[in-house]
C-alpha positions, 0 to 999 in steps of 0.5 A, a space after each residue: 497505519 501511519 507510515 512508520 508511525 514516526 510523524 503524525 499530523 493532526 488538526 491540520 486546517 484546510 488552507 486550500 478552501 477545496 473542501 465540500 460539505 457532505 452529510 451521508 444518508 442516515 448520518 447526522 454528521 456533516 463532514 467536509 470532502 476535499 476536492 478531487 485530484 486532477 491526475 493530469 496535474 503533475 503536482 498530483 504525482 511523484 515520479 522517478 525515471 531510473 530506467 536508463 536502458 529501457 529494460 526495467 519495470 513500471 512501478 505504481 506505488 500507493 502510499 499509506 495513511 498519513 493524516 488524522 481526522 482534522 477540522 476546517 476553519 468552520 469546525 467541520 470534521 474531515 476524514 480524508 487527506 486533502 491533496 490540494 493542501 501542500 502540507 498533506 502532500 508533503 506528508 505523503 511525499 516522505 514515504 513515497 520518496 523513501 519507497 522510491 529509493 529502493 523501488 525506482 532504481 532500474 525502473 520507472 516509478 509513479 506514485 499518486 497523491 490521493 484522498 486517503 482515509 484518516 487513521 480514525 477510519 481504521 481505528 473504528 475496527 468496523 469493516 463497514 465503516 472502513 469500506 464506506 469511507 475508503 470507497 472515495 479513496 480507492 476511487 482516487 487510486 483507480 482514477 490515477 491508475 487509469 491515467 497512468 495506464 493510458 500513457 505507459 508503454 504496455 510492453 513493459 512489465 507492470 508492478 503494483 505496490 502499496 503499504 497499509 491503506 496503500 495495500 488495500 488499494 492494491 487489492 482494489 486495483 486488482 479488482 479494477 483492472 481488466 484482463 488485458 492490463 492483468 496480462 501486463 502484471 509482473 507482480 502486486 505487492 500488498 505490504 502490511 495489509 490483508 487479502 481476504 477469502 472474499 477478495 480472492 472469490 470476487 477477483 480471480 486475478 488475485 493469485 497468491 505468490 508461491 515462490 520467488 519468480 512467478 508472475 501475475 501474482 500477489 505478494 502479501 505479508 504482515 509482521 508480528 512478534 507473536 501471533 497473539 498480536 495479529 491486528 485483525 482489521 489489518 492482518 487477518 489475511 488468507 495468504 502470505 509469503 516470506 519475503 526473505 526466502 520466498 517460501 510459503 512454509 515455516 522454513 525460517 529465514 535470516 535477515 541482516 545476520 541477526 533477525 529470524 523471519 518465520 512464516 506461520 502458515 496457519 495464521 498467514 503472518 511473519 513472526 520475527 525474533 531478534 528484532 525489537 522494532 523499537 524505532 516504531 513507537 506504539 500508536 494509540 494502543 492500535 499499532 506497533 503493540 506486538 505487531 510491527 506494522 510500520 516496518 513492512 516496506 522498510 525491514 525487507 526493502 533489500 529483498 523487495 528491491 531484488 524481487 521486483 527485478 526478478 519478477 519483472 525479468 521473469 515477466 519479460 521472458 514469459 512475454 517473449 515466449 508468448 
């Protein structure tokens, strides 16, 4: 869940004095909730405008999990990133800038900092805990998106993308937006997270991509070395597509000449051979232990960069017809 599982920052002190005490109903644990972000403040965003001719898309990207549980100077635990803490923002910015490197060319790129839930939230393996704790995180993302949507040119194609907890945010954004906003959607990319049958029942705007250029669709995938390594809390998904050949069957695709990527239609995951993923170290027996969770935005970056452009241009053609 931690971006690339390369840099983990735990035990960070709250240096901004922006946290508030909170004791959940029925819980004996007193925790601190960081101050909410103000998305009118430019320090709450990373933005890139590389659309020189005005023909690109607006990309809204949601970063993954970067913080472990941490403690305030008063020894109270916090289960969220603090967006007012420069160190926490710097952690998130590492992934955001790396994603912008291939998502922003030809496009306008926007990524908010938000109070993402810590990795321990997902390590509980408890869906209720994950849902309860990420409610605050998803509220931040929706507030950021509303600010972004209110100011952007609605005649431009919209791309929503996110990795890991950011992928969860993409699913929740599809539930949050209205039909008018959905009509502006070229595609939504859920990278390294799941879409459940309950999600698709609750939200008819979540439609599985069937090919390379369909629009208004959701692209979802997770990568493993073998289906026995599927991590259910992250990857027990009901939809998937191969981002190399954009097929939904088990036709293998060759990536970078040596890596074979094959979709398992039965398990809705990508099975890779010829790639060890050794640059992503196992994390506390939870991630990168047969799954290659941390590769999702990076291994397929060239394919994703091209596909964002393909779907954005397809949306423009469809909009012209409408």
